[in-house]
Structure formats: C-alpha cells, structure tokens
C-alpha positions in Angstrom: 0.1 -0.1 -0.1 2.7 2.4 0.9 4.6 1.7 -2.3 1.6 2.5 -4.5 1.1 5.9 -2.7 4.8 6.8 -3.1 4.6 5.9 -6.8 1.5 7.9 -7.4 2.9 10.7 -5.6 6.0 10.5 -7.7 3.9 10.5 -10.8 2.0 13.6 -9.6 5.0 15.4 -9.0 6.6 14.4 -12.3 3.5 15.7 -14.3 3.3 18.8 -12.2 6.9 19.6 -13.2 6.3 18.9 -16.8 3.3 21.2 -16.9 5.3 23.9 -15.2 8.2 23.6 -17.7 5.8 23.6 -20.8 3.9 26.5 -19.7 7.0 28.6 -19.2 8.4 27.5 -22.6 5.2 28.5 -24.5 4.8 31.7 -22.5 8.3 32.8 -23.3 7.6 32.4 -27.2 4.5 34.4 -27.0 6.3 37.2 -25.1 9.2 37.1 -27.6 6.8 37.4 -30.6 4.8 40.3 -29.1 8.1 41.9 -28.3 9.3 41.7 -31.7 6.1 42.9 -33.1 6.2 46.0 -30.7 9.7 46.7 -32.0 8.3 46.9 -35.5 5.4 49.4 -34.5 6.1 53.0 -34.2 5.6 52.9 -30.4 3.8 56.5 -30.4 0.8 55.1 -28.4 -1.7 57.1 -30.6 -4.7 54.5 -30.3 -5.5 54.7 -34.1 -5.4 51.0 -34.4 -8.2 50.5 -31.8 -5.9 49.5 -28.9 -4.9 51.8 -26.2 -1.4 51.6 -27.3 1.4 49.6 -29.3 1.9 46.9 -26.5 -1.7 45.9 -26.4 -1.9 45.8 -30.2 1.3 43.8 -30.4 -0.1 41.3 -28.0 -3.3 41.0 -30.0 -1.3 40.5 -33.1 0.9 37.8 -31.4 -2.4 36.1 -30.4 -3.8 36.3 -33.9 -6.7 38.4 -32.5 -6.1 41.5 -34.7 -5.3 42.3 -38.3 -1.8 43.4 -39.2 -3.2 46.5 -41.1 -4.6 48.7 -38.3 -1.4 51.1 -37.7 -1.8 54.4 -39.8 1.3 55.9 -38.3 3.4 52.8 -39.3 2.0 52.8 -42.9 2.7 50.2 -45.6 6.3 49.5 -44.4 5.1 48.4 -40.9 2.4 46.2 -42.5 5.0 44.7 -44.8 7.3 44.0 -41.9 4.5 42.6 -39.8 3.5 40.2 -42.6 6.9 39.0 -43.0 7.4 38.3 -39.3 4.0 36.7 -38.9 4.1 34.8 -42.2 0.8 36.3 -43.5 -0.2 38.3 -46.6 0.4 42.0 -46.9 -3.0 43.8 -46.4 -3.8 47.4 -47.5 -4.0 49.8 -44.7 -7.4 49.6 -43.1 
C-alpha cells in the first residue's frame, strides 16, 4: 500500500513539473513574438489601431486576435514587416 502511494505521488510530482516547464516555454515564445512585433510598431501610443497603445496591439497580433493593417502611423512599411514576421499576406492599410 505504501509503495503505491509513493509511486502515485512521484507520478503526480513528475506531471506537475512537466506542466510548469511547458507553460513557461510557451509563455516565453509568446512574449518574444509580441516584443518583436512591438519593436516593428512606431510606439507612439496613438490608439488609431483601436487599442490603447502599441503593446496591447502587439499582444493581440501575437495572439492572432487583430489584423496587421491597423497602424496608420506605421503605414505600408510596418504592414509589410509585420506580414513578413508573422508569415501572412500583406494587407492594405485599413
């Protein structure tokens, strides 16, 4: 009986460690993509994209929740660079 409890506790700890490691790996990738997107944006915090600033817009882009063509100050060059980074089509400014 004690052996079974020890084995189950070990498995639980192992799975918990695996979950923590994978959650940190995936979170780091999302942050780095959002950070790269934010570097491309003009960072003037104008709100013309419909978001309160460039960082929230960058996070939405990284999550796939916003289109790449919503930054009038960045213009066509920003749209082109975002499309290249995210692997999507260039869209007209919208």
